[in-house]
C-alpha positions as CSV (number, residue, x, y, z in Angstrom):
1,X,7.0,-7.8,10.9
2,X,3.7,-8.1,9.0
3,X,3.1,-11.6,10.4
4,X,3.6,-10.3,13.9
5,X,1.1,-7.4,13.2
6,X,-1.5,-9.9,12.0
7,X,-1.1,-11.7,15.3
8,X,-1.2,-8.6,17.4
9,X,-4.3,-7.3,15.7
10,X,-6.3,-10.6,16.0
11,X,-6.8,-11.0,12.2
12,X,-8.7,-14.1,11.1
13,X,-7.0,-17.4,10.5
14,X,-6.2,-18.1,6.9
15,X,-5.0,-14.6,6.2
16,X,-2.0,-15.1,3.9
17,X,0.9,-12.6,4.5
18,X,3.9,-12.3,2.4
19,X,6.8,-10.0,3.1
20,X,9.5,-9.0,0.6
21,X,11.2,-6.3,-1.3
22,X,8.4,-4.6,-3.3
23,X,10.7,-3.9,-6.3
24,X,11.8,-7.5,-6.7
25,X,8.8,-9.4,-5.5
26,X,7.4,-12.2,-7.7
27,X,4.2,-14.2,-7.2
28,X,2.0,-16.5,-9.2
29,X,-1.1,-15.5,-7.3
30,X,-2.5,-11.9,-7.3
31,X,-3.4,-10.2,-4.0
32,X,-6.7,-8.6,-3.0
33,X,-4.9,-6.3,-0.5
34,X,-1.5,-4.8,-0.9
35,X,0.0,-2.9,2.0
36,X,3.1,-0.8,1.8
37,X,4.6,1.4,4.6
38,X,7.2,3.3,2.7
39,X,8.6,6.9,2.3
40,X,7.0,8.9,-0.5
41,X,10.0,8.6,-2.9
42,X,10.0,4.9,-2.6
43,X,6.2,4.7,-3.1
44,X,6.7,6.7,-6.4
45,X,9.3,4.1,-7.5
46,X,7.5,0.9,-6.6
47,X,3.7,1.6,-6.8
48,X,3.6,1.1,-10.6
49,X,5.3,-2.3,-10.1
50,X,3.0,-3.3,-7.3
51,X,0.0,-3.1,-9.7
52,X,1.2,-6.3,-11.3
53,X,0.7,-8.1,-8.0
54,X,-2.9,-7.0,-7.6
55,X,-6.0,-8.9,-8.5
56,X,-8.9,-7.1,-10.2
57,X,-10.6,-4.9,-7.6
58,X,-7.7,-5.0,-5.2
59,X,-7.2,-2.3,-2.7
60,X,-3.9,-0.7,-1.7
61,X,-3.0,0.6,1.7
62,X,-0.1,3.0,1.4
63,X,1.3,4.5,4.6
64,X,4.4,6.2,6.0
65,X,3.9,9.4,4.0
66,X,4.9,12.6,5.8
67,X,2.4,15.5,5.7
68,X,5.0,17.5,3.9
69,X,4.5,15.2,0.9
70,X,0.7,14.7,1.1
71,X,-0.3,16.9,-1.8
72,X,2.4,15.5,-4.0
73,X,1.3,12.0,-3.3
74,X,-2.4,12.8,-4.0
75,X,-1.4,14.2,-7.4
76,X,0.8,11.1,-8.0
77,X,-2.1,8.7,-7.2
78,X,-4.4,10.6,-9.6
79,X,-1.8,10.6,-12.4
80,X,-1.6,6.8,-12.1
81,X,-5.4,6.7,-12.1
82,X,-5.8,5.5,-8.5
83,X,-8.9,6.5,-6.6
84,X,-8.3,7.7,-3.0
85,X,-11.0,6.0,-1.0
86,X,-9.7,7.3,2.3
87,X,-6.8,9.4,3.6
88,X,-6.1,9.3,7.3
89,X,-3.4,11.0,9.2
90,X,-1.9,10.7,12.7
91,X,0.4,13.5,13.8
92,X,2.6,14.1,10.8
93,X,2.0,10.8,8.9
94,X,-0.6,9.8,6.3
95,X,-2.1,6.6,5.1
96,X,-4.2,6.1,2.0
97,X,-6.7,3.5,0.9
98,X,-6.6,3.3,-2.9
99,X,-8.2,1.3,-5.7
100,X,-8.1,1.4,-9.5
């Protein structure tokens, strides 16, 4: 799905996309951008583990969060010492741009 979205959005050649189960994903190379479209409970479970996949200065794009859980997620991000650079919403769904 991610590879198809790269194609549909005209992203530049050379963009490396890897898809997998966030909880079990293993890599030798850290990522500059990590994107996760997950429900809030799953984000709470996997975000600490995703940090190990990030290069220094990496950004995280977390989406798929219902407005019902927005405040809880903002507190959760702060507790993990993430900085919310942007918080956008469309209808009842939120996406966050985070960094450490």
